[in-house]
N, C-alpha and C positions, 0 to 999 in steps of 0.2 A: 957336481952330482946332478943328474937330470931329474927334474920333478915331473910327475905325471898329473895332469889336470883332467878330471873326469867331467865331461860335458854331455849334454843332450842337444842334438841339433836336428834341424828340419830341412829336408828337400821339399820346399814349399812350391806347389804348382798351382797355377791359375787355370781356368777353363781352356785357355788357348795353348797350354803346355809351356808357358814361360815359367822360369824358376826365379825365386826371390833371393837376392843377396843384400846384406846390410853392412854398413860401416859404422863402427862405434865412434863416438865423439873422442877426439884426441888421438885417433889412429889413422892409418892409411889404407890398410887391407880390407877388402870386402870379403865377407864370409857368410855362412848360413846363419839364419836366425837361431837362437838358442843360447845356452849358457851353462854355467857350472851347476852340477848336481849337488844339492845340499846333503849333509850326512843323513838326514831323516827321510829323504826322497828317493823314490824309484825314478828311473829315467823318463818314463811317460809323464809322471806328475811334474817333474822339473821342466820338461818341454812345454807343457800346457801353461805353467806359471810364466815361463820366459816369453812365450808368444803373446800372452796377455799383457805383460809388463812392457815389452819392447815394441809391440806393433798394435796394441789395442784390440786384438782379435780374441774371440772365444772359440776354443776348439773342443768339440765333443770328444770324450775319452775313447769312444769307439772308432773315430775316424782315422787317426794316425796308423800307418802301417809300418811295422818295424822292418828296416832294411838290413842292419847289421852294425858291427863295431868296426870303426876305422881309427887308425892312429896316424898322426902327422906332427911335424914340429909346430910348436905354438907360434902364432904370428906376432903376438904382442908381449910375450914373456920369454926372456932369455933363458937358455938351458932348460927348457921345458918342452914336453910333448903333450898334445891333447889326445885323449882317448874318447872318441865320440860315439855315442849311441845314436845312430841315424834313423830317422823316421821320415816316411813320405807323408806329406800333409797337403790336402787340396783346400784351396781357399777361393771363394767366389766373390767375397765382399771387399770393401775398401781396406787398405792397409795404411796406417799412419805411423811414421816414426815417432817413438816415445822413449821415455827413460833416457838411456845412454845412446840411443841410435841417432846418428847425425844425418844419415842418408840411406836411401834404398835404391836398388836397381833391379829391374826385371830383365832376364836374359832368355833368349830362345836357345835351343840346343846347338844351332849353327851360328849363333851370334858371335862375331869376332869382338873381342873386348880389349880396350886399352887400360882396363881397370887393374889396379894392384890387387892381387888375390891372395888370400890366406892359403898356406900349403894344403890344408884339408880340402878346401874348395877346389883349388887348382889340380891337385893330384888324384882326388878320389870322387868328390861329389859331382863336379861338372863333367868329368868323363862318363860317369854313370848316367847323368842327365842326357848327354849326347847319345849314348847307346840306346837309352829308352826312346829318345826322339827318332832314331833311325829304325825303331822296331826290332832292334837286336835283343837277343835274350840277355838277361842280367846275370853275369857270372860273379857271384859274391865271394869267390875264392881267389882273389888277386892279391899281390903283395900289399901289405899294410892293413889287410882286412883280417881281423882275428876270428877265431871260431865263434859260432853263433851263441855266445853266452854273454850275459851282462854282469855277472858277479852277483853277490848277495842272494844266491839261490834262484834268481829269476831266470827262467829258460824261455827266451822269446821264441815265437813261432817262426818256422822257416816260411818265407813268403815268396810268392811268385811275382814277377813283374806284372804291371797292369797289362791286361789283354788289349785294350784299345790304345794304340800309340799313334793315332793319326791326329795331327794338329798343325796349325800354322806356326811357322818359325820365322818371326820377323828378323830383319837384318840389323835394326837399330837397338841400342840400349835405351830403355825408357828409365829415366832417373828422376827422382824427386828429392830435393835436399831440404832438410830442416835447418841446417847450419851451413855456413860457407865451408869449402874444403879447408883442411888443416895444412899447416906448414910442415915441411919434412922434419923439422927439429922438435915437433911436439911430442909429449909423452905418450906412451902406449898403455893399453890395458888388456885384459884376458883374451883368450883364444889366440 
């Protein structure tokens, strides 16, 4: 039986238009920062908590922009799917891997990557980032993207993609590791 894991995740953008991916300790796949939504939390509260715990950043509750709900196979839990409430978050300050985060990588929309990517990142979030980087309109009604509701009675606003989509897109992956890369046989955890 397939288990659904509810998470809140961020398409984190820096001033140059790079997006942030993280790799959790004991895993191989890079994914968006974020994590599981606790039973008492709404998606935005969960996201703010996870970004503080994982990256040491404080996000104002008014700055994240809700993008939508996306589903994909879980990268680190067998027979599970993640149902992600995705928010766009801009960060200008330093980001430091903390808690369970072993490594971070900043990618431009056109950055070729040899990284192992979680299905949510590979199939939904990075293609969205590429469309935004090219200045293309964001079509939030593609396969894997649920209707614009988050459950629990919360009706997120429909959002428009950012109007200013001009930015530099470097060719290299900038990566900073807190821990050495893991071995392929190591255990895995959420997302």
